[in-house]
C-alpha positions as CSV (number, residue, x, y, z in Angstrom):
1,M,15.2,-27.6,-34.4
2,R,18.1,-29.0,-32.5
3,R,19.3,-25.5,-31.7
4,L,15.9,-24.3,-30.4
5,L,15.7,-27.3,-28.3
6,L,19.0,-26.8,-26.7
7,L,18.0,-23.0,-26.2
8,L,15.0,-24.5,-24.5
9,V,17.0,-26.6,-22.3
10,A,19.2,-23.7,-21.2
11,S,16.1,-21.9,-20.4
12,L,15.1,-24.4,-18.1
13,A,17.9,-24.7,-16.2
14,L,18.1,-21.2,-15.7
15,T,14.8,-21.3,-14.1
16,A,15.7,-23.9,-11.8
17,A,19.0,-22.0,-10.7
18,A,16.9,-19.0,-9.5
19,P,14.5,-20.4,-7.2
20,G,11.9,-17.6,-5.3
21,V,12.0,-15.0,-8.2
22,T,10.0,-14.7,-11.2
23,A,11.3,-16.7,-14.4
24,T,10.3,-17.4,-18.0
25,V,9.8,-20.8,-19.6
26,T,10.1,-21.3,-23.2
27,V,8.0,-23.6,-25.3
28,V,8.6,-24.3,-29.0
29,I,5.6,-24.2,-31.8
30,S,6.9,-26.3,-35.1
31,K,5.5,-27.8,-37.7
32,A,5.5,-31.3,-35.9
33,G,3.9,-30.3,-32.6
34,I,4.6,-28.4,-29.2
35,V,7.5,-29.2,-27.2
36,P,7.0,-29.3,-24.4
37,A,3.3,-29.4,-24.3
38,N,3.1,-29.9,-20.8
39,V,5.2,-27.6,-18.4
40,T,5.1,-26.7,-14.5
41,V,6.0,-23.3,-13.1
42,K,5.5,-20.8,-10.4
43,Q,2.9,-18.5,-9.4
44,G,4.1,-15.3,-11.3
45,D,6.1,-16.7,-13.7
46,T,5.6,-16.2,-17.8
47,V,5.4,-18.6,-20.2
48,T,6.9,-17.9,-24.0
49,W,5.7,-19.6,-27.0
50,T,8.1,-19.3,-29.9
51,N,7.0,-20.2,-33.5
52,S,9.6,-22.0,-35.3
53,D,7.3,-22.9,-38.4
54,T,6.6,-21.3,-41.2
55,V,2.9,-20.7,-40.6
56,A,1.1,-18.7,-38.1
57,H,0.0,-20.6,-35.1
58,Q,-2.6,-19.8,-32.1
59,I,-2.4,-20.3,-28.6
60,V,-5.8,-20.2,-26.8
61,V,-5.4,-21.2,-23.0
62,K,-8.8,-22.5,-21.3
63,N,-10.2,-20.8,-17.8
64,Y,-7.4,-18.2,-17.9
65,T,-7.0,-14.7,-19.9
66,C,-4.6,-16.2,-22.6
67,T,-4.8,-16.0,-26.4
68,L,-2.2,-15.6,-28.6
69,T,-1.8,-15.3,-32.3
70,I,2.1,-15.9,-33.3
71,Q,3.4,-15.1,-36.6
72,P,6.1,-17.3,-37.8
73,A,9.6,-16.6,-35.8
74,Q,7.7,-14.6,-33.5
75,Q,6.9,-15.1,-29.9
76,G,3.8,-14.8,-27.7
77,S,3.6,-14.7,-23.7
78,C,1.5,-14.7,-20.8
79,T,2.1,-14.5,-17.3
80,F,0.2,-16.8,-14.7
81,T,-1.0,-15.0,-11.7
82,R,-3.1,-17.8,-10.6
83,S,-2.1,-21.4,-9.0
84,G,-3.9,-24.2,-10.6
85,K,-3.7,-26.5,-14.0
86,F,-4.5,-24.7,-17.0
87,N,-5.0,-26.5,-20.4
88,Y,-4.2,-25.0,-23.9
89,S,-4.3,-25.7,-27.9
90,D,-3.7,-24.5,-30.7
91,P,-7.5,-24.5,-32.4
92,T,-6.0,-24.1,-35.8
93,Q,-4.2,-27.4,-35.8
94,N,-5.6,-31.3,-35.4
95,G,-4.2,-33.7,-32.8
96,S,-2.7,-34.1,-29.4
97,K,0.6,-32.8,-30.4
98,F,-0.9,-29.3,-30.4
99,K,-2.2,-29.6,-27.2
100,G,-0.7,-28.7,-23.8
101,S,-0.9,-27.8,-20.4
102,I,0.4,-25.2,-17.9
103,T,0.7,-26.2,-14.2
104,V,1.1,-23.4,-11.7
105,Q,2.4,-23.9,-8.3
106,A,1.1,-21.7,-5.6
107,G,3.5,-19.1,-4.3
108,P,4.7,-18.3,-0.7
109,T,1.8,-17.4,1.2
110,S,2.2,-13.3,1.7
111,V,0.2,-10.2,2.1
112,T,1.3,-6.6,1.7
113,L,0.0,-3.6,3.3
114,Q,0.6,0.3,2.7
115,S,-1.1,3.7,3.8
116,S,-2.0,6.7,1.6
117,K,-0.8,8.6,4.4
118,K,2.1,8.5,7.1
119,T,1.3,11.2,8.9
120,L,-2.4,12.8,9.3
121,I,-4.0,15.5,11.5
122,F,-6.3,14.3,14.1
123,G,-9.7,13.8,12.5
124,G,-8.3,12.7,9.2
125,A,-8.4,9.4,7.3
126,A,-5.9,7.3,5.6
127,T,-6.7,4.6,3.2
128,L,-4.8,0.9,4.1
129,S,-4.4,-1.0,0.8
130,G,-2.8,-4.3,-0.1
131,A,-2.8,-7.5,-1.9
132,V,-2.8,-11.0,-1.6
133,S,-0.1,-13.5,-3.0
134,T,-2.8,-15.4,-4.9
135,A,-4.1,-12.3,-6.9
136,Q,-7.2,-13.8,-6.5
137,A,-10.5,-12.2,-5.5
138,G,-12.8,-13.7,-2.7
139,E,-9.8,-13.9,-0.1
140,R,-10.8,-13.0,3.1
141,V,-8.3,-10.3,5.0
142,T,-8.8,-9.2,8.6
143,I,-7.6,-5.9,9.6
144,H,-6.1,-5.4,13.3
145,A,-4.9,-2.2,14.9
146,Q,-2.6,-1.3,18.0
147,P,-3.2,2.4,19.1
148,C,-0.3,3.9,21.1
149,G,-0.2,2.3,24.5
150,Q,-1.9,-0.8,23.9
151,T,0.1,-3.8,23.8
152,A,-1.8,-6.0,21.3
153,F,-3.5,-5.8,18.3
154,S,-7.4,-5.6,18.1
155,Q,-9.7,-6.9,15.0
156,L,-11.1,-3.7,13.4
157,T,-12.8,-5.7,10.2
158,T,-12.7,-8.2,7.8
159,L,-12.5,-7.8,4.0
160,T,-12.9,-9.5,0.8
161,S,-10.0,-9.2,-1.8
162,T,-11.2,-8.1,-5.1
163,T,-9.5,-8.2,-8.6
164,G,-5.9,-9.0,-8.7
165,G,-6.1,-9.9,-4.8
166,A,-6.4,-6.3,-4.0
167,F,-8.1,-5.1,-0.8
168,S,-8.6,-1.3,0.8
169,Y,-10.2,0.1,4.2
170,V,-10.3,3.7,5.2
171,A,-8.9,4.0,8.9
172,R,-9.5,7.1,11.0
173,P,-6.9,6.6,13.8
174,T,-7.3,8.9,16.5
175,L,-3.4,8.7,17.7
176,N,-0.3,6.7,16.2
177,T,-1.6,3.4,15.2
178,N,-0.1,0.1,14.3
179,F,-2.0,-1.3,11.5
180,Q,-1.9,-5.0,10.4
181,A,-3.4,-7.0,7.6
182,K,-3.8,-11.0,8.1
183,W,-4.4,-13.6,5.5
184,K,-3.8,-17.2,6.4
185,A,-0.6,-17.1,8.2
186,A,0.8,-14.1,6.6
187,T,1.0,-10.6,8.2
188,A,2.0,-7.1,7.3
189,T,2.2,-3.8,9.3
190,V,2.3,-0.5,8.7
191,T,2.2,2.6,10.7
192,V,0.0,5.7,10.9
193,K,0.9,8.7,12.8
194,V,-1.2,11.2,14.1
195,R,-1.0,15.3,14.9
196,P,-3.2,16.9,17.0
197,R,-5.2,19.4,15.4
198,V,-4.0,22.7,16.4
199,R,-6.2,26.1,15.5
200,L,-5.2,29.8,16.1
201,T,-7.7,32.1,16.1
202,R,-7.4,36.2,16.1
203,L,-10.1,37.1,18.5
204,A,-8.8,41.0,18.4
205,A,-5.6,43.1,18.1
206,G,-3.2,41.5,20.1
207,R,-5.8,38.7,21.3
208,F,-5.6,35.4,20.2
209,S,-7.1,31.7,21.4
210,A,-5.3,28.4,20.7
211,R,-7.2,25.1,20.7
212,V,-6.0,21.9,20.5
213,T,-8.1,18.9,19.2
214,A,-7.3,15.1,20.1
215,A,-8.6,12.2,21.8
216,T,-6.9,13.2,24.8
217,A,-6.6,16.7,27.0
218,F,-3.5,18.8,27.3
219,T,-4.2,20.3,30.3
220,G,-1.3,22.4,31.7
221,R,0.8,21.6,28.4
222,Y,1.3,24.4,26.1
223,V,1.7,25.5,22.5
224,V,4.4,28.1,21.3
225,F,3.0,31.1,19.7
226,Q,5.3,31.9,16.6
227,R,5.8,34.7,13.8
228,Y,7.2,33.8,10.5
229,S,10.4,36.0,9.7
230,T,11.0,36.5,5.9
231,P,14.5,38.1,6.3
232,L,15.4,34.3,8.2
233,S,13.0,32.6,6.1
234,R,11.7,30.5,9.4
235,W,9.0,30.2,12.2
236,V,10.5,32.1,15.1
237,S,8.7,31.5,18.7
238,V,7.5,34.7,20.6
239,K,5.4,32.8,23.6
240,R,4.7,30.0,25.4
241,V,0.9,30.0,25.8
242,Y,-0.2,27.3,28.5
243,L,-3.8,25.2,27.8
244,R,-5.8,26.0,30.7
245,A,-9.6,25.1,29.9
246,T,-10.9,21.4,28.7
247,T,-14.2,20.1,26.9
248,G,-15.5,17.2,25.8
249,A,-14.3,13.8,26.6
250,A,-12.3,10.9,24.8
251,P,-12.1,10.4,21.8
252,L,-13.0,13.9,21.2
253,V,-11.5,16.4,23.8
254,V,-10.5,20.4,23.0
255,T,-7.7,21.8,25.3
256,S,-7.4,25.9,25.1
257,A,-6.4,28.8,26.0
258,S,-7.1,32.7,25.0
259,F,-4.3,34.9,25.4
260,R,-2.6,38.5,24.9
261,V,0.6,38.9,22.8
262,K,2.4,42.0,21.6
263,V,3.0,41.7,17.7
264,K,3.2,43.7,14.7
265,A,-0.1,43.6,12.5
266,R,-0.2,41.5,9.1
267,L,2.3,39.1,10.2
268,R,1.9,35.7,9.5
269,V,1.5,33.8,13.0
270,R,0.8,30.0,14.3
271,A,0.5,28.0,16.9
272,F,2.9,25.1,17.4
273,M,2.9,22.1,19.7
274,P,6.7,20.7,20.4
275,Q,7.1,16.8,20.6
276,A,7.6,17.3,24.0
277,Q,4.3,18.6,24.7
278,V,2.3,16.1,22.7
279,G,4.0,13.1,24.0
280,A,4.6,9.6,22.8
281,C,1.5,9.1,21.0
282,Y,1.2,12.1,18.9
283,V,3.3,13.8,16.5
284,A,4.2,17.5,17.0
285,G,1.1,19.7,16.3
286,I,1.6,22.5,13.2
287,G,-1.3,24.7,13.4
288,N,-2.8,26.9,10.7
289,V,-1.7,29.7,9.6
290,I,-3.1,33.6,9.8
291,R,-2.3,37.3,9.8
292,S,-2.1,38.9,13.4
């Protein structure tokens, strides 16, 4: 018993020496009772009960999903992700010596945010998801957006966290956009970039049309007509095609051009819009591949 208590003291000392990280606190169950019966941990920490008795013991934590049956010389653990005070007992035993409590201190307030796609094609969607540090459902999280060219974030929607403190939102940015999740005083930011939708169509032998769809017009800008070179294993630029016709209005604008080009039949071809032509609010446009 003395040796187990020394191990317990060492475990608690290590926990105190490493703030800011998850830790494990050990509690000993013996024939005489549970020592220490009452412990204080941080959110995300684990409590491990070690059975030094010769019979099995149970641990049942009230208002928390933690029920253990621990055989002699074995251990059982529960990780506490919610803050609060949780009482527990060994229902196989009588008396206060087999009861205790776990006080879970709230961790630092933080929120996470990630996107299912770092870059998408205009018209596409990205799922923004994250979680709050309490890992609790029912928390109010607001999602904000800062599209390219804007100097500040504006609120898009308010979400309520679900199991584990998780939340998600489907975003459809029309140009490069910074998204921000805000919960209490904590924030997290992720950037989703957008490519203009570039589409090449074969009209007839040697005749094609190129269409660029985005939230802004690209009149006077150009796309590059390219063919794929199998010997070189890369795309080769053939001709610059300047976009002249514009239809629609923001946030849905189509800029297009029809053109002629001499190219062998059955080659793989596409239209490509370089970064210098799409500007700072988009990523270079990569068009569909067709046969000439």
